BASE-96497 format. One line per 5 residues: number of its first residue (from 1); their letters; for each residue y, x, z of N, C-alpha, C. Coordinates in nm, 2 decimals. Example, Ala and Ser with C-alpha at 12.3 -4.5 7.8 and 13.67 -1.06 7.14 Angstrom:
BEGIN
1	as	-0.57 1.32 0.78 -0.45 1.23 0.78 -0.33 1.32 0.78; -0.22 1.28 0.71 -0.11 1.37 0.71 0.00 1.29 0.79
END
This chain:
BEGIN
1	mkylf	-1.43 7.31 -7.55 -1.47 7.18 -7.56 -1.55 7.14 -7.43; -1.63 7.23 -7.38 -1.70 7.19 -7.26 -1.61 7.18 -7.13; -1.49 7.23 -7.14 -1.40 7.22 -7.03 -1.31 7.10 -7.04; -1.31 7.03 -7.15 -1.23 6.91 -7.17 -1.27 6.80 -7.08; -1.40 6.77 -7.06 -1.44 6.66 -6.98 -1.39 6.68 -6.83
6	pvlml	-1.42 6.79 -6.77 -1.37 6.81 -6.63 -1.22 6.79 -6.62; -1.14 6.84 -6.71 -1.00 6.83 -6.71 -0.96 6.68 -6.72; -1.02 6.61 -6.81 -0.99 6.46 -6.82 -1.02 6.39 -6.69; -1.14 6.42 -6.63 -1.17 6.36 -6.50 -1.07 6.39 -6.39; -1.02 6.51 -6.38 -0.92 6.54 -6.28 -0.79 6.47 -6.31
11	aaaag	-0.76 6.46 -6.44 -0.63 6.39 -6.47 -0.64 6.24 -6.43; -0.76 6.18 -6.46 -0.78 6.04 -6.43 -0.78 6.02 -6.27; -0.84 6.11 -6.20 -0.84 6.10 -6.05 -0.70 6.11 -6.00; -0.62 6.20 -6.05 -0.48 6.22 -6.01 -0.40 6.10 -6.04; -0.42 6.03 -6.15 -0.35 5.91 -6.18 -0.38 5.79 -6.09
16	vsaqe	-0.50 5.78 -6.05 -0.54 5.67 -5.95 -0.48 5.70 -5.81; -0.49 5.82 -5.77 -0.43 5.85 -5.64 -0.28 5.85 -5.63; -0.22 5.86 -5.75 -0.07 5.85 -5.75 -0.02 5.71 -5.73; -0.11 5.61 -5.77 -0.07 5.47 -5.76 -0.07 5.42 -5.62; -0.16 5.47 -5.53 -0.17 5.42 -5.40 -0.10 5.51 -5.30
21	rkvpk	-0.01 5.46 -5.23 0.06 5.54 -5.13 -0.03 5.57 -5.01; 0.00 5.68 -4.94 -0.07 5.71 -4.82 -0.02 5.61 -4.71; -0.11 5.56 -4.63 -0.08 5.46 -4.53 -0.05 5.54 -4.40; 0.07 5.52 -4.34 0.10 5.59 -4.21 0.00 5.55 -4.10; -0.01 5.64 -4.00 -0.11 5.61 -3.89 -0.08 5.49 -3.81
26	dstrv	0.04 5.44 -3.80 0.07 5.32 -3.73 0.08 5.20 -3.81; 0.02 5.20 -3.93 0.03 5.09 -4.02 -0.11 5.06 -4.09; -0.11 4.95 -4.16 -0.23 4.91 -4.23 -0.20 4.85 -4.36; -0.28 4.87 -4.46 -0.26 4.81 -4.59 -0.34 4.67 -4.59; -0.27 4.57 -4.63 -0.32 4.43 -4.62 -0.31 4.37 -4.76
31	sipgc	-0.39 4.27 -4.79 -0.38 4.18 -4.90 -0.40 4.04 -4.84; -0.29 3.97 -4.85 -0.28 3.83 -4.79 -0.23 3.73 -4.88; -0.30 3.61 -4.88 -0.25 3.50 -4.97 -0.13 3.43 -4.90; -0.04 3.37 -4.97 0.07 3.30 -4.91 0.17 3.25 -5.01; 0.27 3.19 -4.96 0.38 3.14 -5.04 0.51 3.21 -5.01
36	skgsa	0.59 3.23 -5.11 0.72 3.30 -5.09 0.84 3.20 -5.11; 0.95 3.23 -5.05 1.07 3.16 -5.07 1.18 3.27 -5.04; 1.24 3.32 -5.15 1.33 3.43 -5.14 1.26 3.55 -5.09; 1.30 3.61 -4.98 1.23 3.73 -4.93 1.13 3.69 -4.82; 1.12 3.56 -4.79 1.03 3.51 -4.68 0.89 3.49 -4.74
41	fvvtp	0.79 3.52 -4.66 0.65 3.50 -4.71 0.57 3.44 -4.59; 0.50 3.33 -4.62 0.42 3.26 -4.52 0.28 3.26 -4.56; 0.19 3.31 -4.47 0.05 3.32 -4.50 -0.01 3.18 -4.51; -0.10 3.16 -4.61 -0.17 3.04 -4.63 -0.32 3.07 -4.64; -0.41 2.97 -4.63 -0.55 3.00 -4.65 -0.57 3.03 -4.80
46	speae	-0.66 3.12 -4.83 -0.69 3.16 -4.97 -0.76 3.05 -5.04; -0.70 3.01 -5.16 -0.77 2.91 -5.24 -0.91 2.95 -5.29; -0.93 3.08 -5.29 -1.06 3.13 -5.34 -1.16 3.15 -5.23; -1.12 3.11 -5.11 -1.20 3.12 -4.99 -1.25 3.26 -4.96; -1.17 3.36 -4.99 -1.20 3.50 -4.96 -1.15 3.53 -4.83
51	rtste	-1.23 3.62 -4.76 -1.18 3.67 -4.63 -1.10 3.80 -4.66; -0.99 3.82 -4.59 -0.91 3.94 -4.61 -0.96 4.05 -4.52; -0.93 4.17 -4.55 -0.98 4.28 -4.47 -0.92 4.27 -4.33; -0.80 4.22 -4.31 -0.74 4.20 -4.18 -0.71 4.06 -4.17; -0.76 3.99 -4.07 -0.74 3.85 -4.05 -0.60 3.83 -3.99
56	iatgr	-0.52 3.76 -4.07 -0.38 3.73 -4.02 -0.37 3.58 -4.02; -0.33 3.52 -3.91 -0.33 3.38 -3.89 -0.24 3.30 -4.00; -0.30 3.19 -4.04 -0.22 3.10 -4.13 -0.09 3.06 -4.07; 0.01 3.06 -4.14 0.14 3.02 -4.09 0.23 3.14 -4.04; 0.16 3.26 -4.04 0.24 3.38 -4.00 0.34 3.41 -4.10
61	rfrla	0.46 3.45 -4.06 0.57 3.48 -4.14 0.60 3.63 -4.16; 0.63 3.67 -4.28 0.67 3.81 -4.31 0.80 3.81 -4.39; 0.87 3.92 -4.38 0.99 3.94 -4.47 0.94 4.05 -4.57; 0.95 4.01 -4.70 0.91 4.10 -4.80 1.01 4.21 -4.83; 0.97 4.33 -4.85 1.05 4.45 -4.88 0.98 4.53 -4.99
66	gpkdv	1.05 4.60 -5.07 0.98 4.68 -5.17 1.06 4.69 -5.30; 1.00 4.74 -5.41 1.08 4.75 -5.53 1.13 4.62 -5.59; 1.25 4.62 -5.63 1.32 4.50 -5.68 1.25 4.43 -5.79; 1.19 4.50 -5.88 1.12 4.44 -5.99 1.00 4.36 -5.94; 0.92 4.42 -5.85 0.81 4.35 -5.79 0.85 4.22 -5.71
71	lneik	0.95 4.24 -5.63 1.00 4.12 -5.55 1.06 4.01 -5.65; 1.12 4.05 -5.76 1.17 3.95 -5.85 1.06 3.87 -5.92; 0.95 3.94 -5.95 0.83 3.88 -6.01 0.77 3.78 -5.91; 0.76 3.82 -5.78 0.71 3.72 -5.68 0.80 3.60 -5.67; 0.93 3.62 -5.67 1.03 3.51 -5.66 1.01 3.41 -5.77
76	kregt	0.98 3.46 -5.89 0.96 3.38 -6.01 0.84 3.28 -5.98; 0.75 3.31 -5.89 0.63 3.23 -5.87 0.65 3.15 -5.74; 0.77 3.12 -5.69 0.79 3.04 -5.57 0.73 2.90 -5.60; 0.66 2.85 -5.50 0.59 2.72 -5.52 0.45 2.73 -5.55; 0.40 2.85 -5.59 0.26 2.88 -5.61 0.21 2.98 -5.52
81	ivevt	0.08 2.98 -5.48 0.02 3.08 -5.39 0.00 3.21 -5.47; 0.04 3.32 -5.40 0.02 3.45 -5.46 -0.05 3.54 -5.35; -0.12 3.64 -5.39 -0.17 3.73 -5.29 -0.09 3.86 -5.30; -0.03 3.90 -5.19 0.06 4.01 -5.18 -0.02 4.13 -5.11; -0.01 4.25 -5.17 -0.07 4.37 -5.11 0.04 4.46 -5.07
86	givkn	0.03 4.51 -4.95 0.14 4.60 -4.90 0.10 4.66 -4.76; 0.20 4.72 -4.71 0.18 4.80 -4.58 0.26 4.73 -4.47; 0.20 4.70 -4.36 0.26 4.64 -4.24 0.22 4.72 -4.12; 0.31 4.73 -4.02 0.28 4.80 -3.90 0.18 4.73 -3.82; 0.09 4.81 -3.76 -0.02 4.75 -3.68 0.04 4.66 -3.56
91	sdike	0.15 4.70 -3.50 0.21 4.62 -3.40 0.26 4.49 -3.44; 0.29 4.48 -3.57 0.34 4.35 -3.63 0.23 4.26 -3.67; 0.11 4.31 -3.68 -0.01 4.22 -3.71 -0.05 4.15 -3.59; -0.05 4.21 -3.47 -0.10 4.15 -3.35 0.00 4.05 -3.31; -0.04 3.93 -3.27 0.05 3.83 -3.21 0.05 3.84 -3.06
96	ggirl	0.16 3.84 -3.00 0.18 3.86 -2.86 0.17 3.72 -2.79; 0.17 3.73 -2.66 0.17 3.60 -2.58 0.03 3.56 -2.54; 0.03 3.45 -2.47 -0.09 3.39 -2.42 -0.12 3.26 -2.50; -0.24 3.24 -2.55 -0.28 3.12 -2.62 -0.31 3.01 -2.53; -0.26 2.89 -2.56 -0.29 2.77 -2.48 -0.33 2.66 -2.58
101	gggrv	-0.40 2.56 -2.53 -0.43 2.44 -2.62 -0.51 2.48 -2.74; -0.61 2.56 -2.72 -0.70 2.60 -2.83 -0.63 2.69 -2.93; -0.53 2.76 -2.89 -0.46 2.86 -2.97 -0.35 2.81 -3.05; -0.31 2.68 -3.03 -0.20 2.62 -3.11 -0.07 2.65 -3.05; -0.07 2.68 -2.92 0.06 2.70 -2.85 0.05 2.85 -2.79
106	riggv	0.17 2.92 -2.80 0.18 3.05 -2.75 0.29 3.06 -2.65; 0.27 3.12 -2.54 0.37 3.14 -2.44 0.40 3.29 -2.44; 0.52 3.33 -2.44 0.56 3.47 -2.45 0.56 3.51 -2.59; 0.52 3.64 -2.62 0.51 3.68 -2.75 0.60 3.80 -2.78; 0.69 3.84 -2.69 0.76 3.96 -2.72 0.69 4.08 -2.65
111	npqdp	0.73 4.20 -2.70 0.67 4.32 -2.64 0.72 4.34 -2.51; 0.64 4.40 -2.41 0.69 4.42 -2.28 0.81 4.52 -2.27; 0.82 4.61 -2.36 0.92 4.71 -2.36 1.06 4.65 -2.41; 1.06 4.53 -2.46 1.18 4.47 -2.51 1.27 4.43 -2.39; 1.40 4.45 -2.40 1.49 4.42 -2.29 1.49 4.26 -2.27
116	isggp	1.51 4.22 -2.14 1.51 4.08 -2.11 1.64 4.02 -2.16; 1.75 4.09 -2.14 1.88 4.04 -2.18 1.96 4.16 -2.25; 2.02 4.13 -2.35 2.10 4.23 -2.42 2.24 4.23 -2.38; 2.30 4.34 -2.39 2.45 4.35 -2.36 2.53 4.32 -2.48; 2.66 4.34 -2.47 2.75 4.32 -2.58 2.70 4.40 -2.70
121	ghapv	2.70 4.34 -2.81 2.66 4.42 -2.94 2.51 4.44 -2.95; 2.43 4.38 -2.86 2.28 4.39 -2.87 2.23 4.28 -2.96; 2.16 4.32 -3.06 2.10 4.22 -3.15 1.97 4.16 -3.09; 1.95 4.03 -3.10 1.82 3.98 -3.05 1.70 4.03 -3.13; 1.59 4.04 -3.06 1.47 4.09 -3.11 1.41 3.99 -3.21
126	ssvai	1.38 4.03 -3.33 1.33 3.95 -3.43 1.17 3.95 -3.43; 1.11 3.83 -3.45 0.97 3.82 -3.44 0.91 3.82 -3.59; 0.99 3.84 -3.69 0.95 3.84 -3.82 0.91 3.98 -3.86; 0.78 4.00 -3.90 0.73 4.13 -3.94 0.78 4.16 -4.09; 0.79 4.29 -4.12 0.82 4.33 -4.25 0.70 4.38 -4.32
131	ldveg	0.68 4.33 -4.44 0.57 4.37 -4.53 0.62 4.45 -4.65; 0.59 4.57 -4.66 0.64 4.66 -4.76 0.54 4.64 -4.88; 0.59 4.56 -4.98 0.50 4.52 -5.09 0.48 4.63 -5.19; 0.35 4.65 -5.23 0.31 4.74 -5.33 0.26 4.67 -5.46; 0.21 4.55 -5.44 0.16 4.48 -5.56 0.13 4.33 -5.52
136	wrplg	0.10 4.25 -5.62 0.07 4.11 -5.60 -0.01 4.06 -5.72; -0.08 3.94 -5.70 -0.15 3.87 -5.80 -0.14 3.72 -5.78; -0.13 3.65 -5.89 -0.12 3.50 -5.87 -0.25 3.44 -5.84; -0.26 3.34 -5.75 -0.38 3.27 -5.72 -0.38 3.13 -5.78; -0.27 3.09 -5.84 -0.27 2.98 -5.93 -0.25 2.84 -5.87
141	escpr	-0.27 2.82 -5.74 -0.26 2.69 -5.68 -0.12 2.67 -5.62; -0.08 2.54 -5.61 0.05 2.51 -5.55 0.05 2.53 -5.40; 0.16 2.57 -5.35 0.18 2.59 -5.21 0.17 2.45 -5.13; 0.10 2.45 -5.02 0.10 2.33 -4.94 0.23 2.29 -4.88; 0.26 2.17 -4.86 0.39 2.12 -4.82 0.39 2.13 -4.67
END
């Protein structure tokens, strides 16, 4: 009987750690508010006026990836703001280029190691970051137009 409590505590701790994936060294776990349309996600200001752990600019676009059941639940809420939690590469969080006009205009934006021109069969470099979704929660307000 006296060993039952420690065993239950270990089982509960194992259950909590099994839910959260380990974050790779080159990535960060983020929780960001925004609006989805299909697999596209656009960051919006939080209606709850909360600050996120990683500040990501309003209007930033992500492509959602992850378990189909989670993505389908997010798609059902198109038109309303949801907070998505997931893993994104650190290099995708930083915006490239030089800010002009108070930060509203950016010149450049691609990584210096990207080729200037591609040859035949070379796909153009995409500036849309991928957010590997782990979970989400509704925030209840309508998406801004």
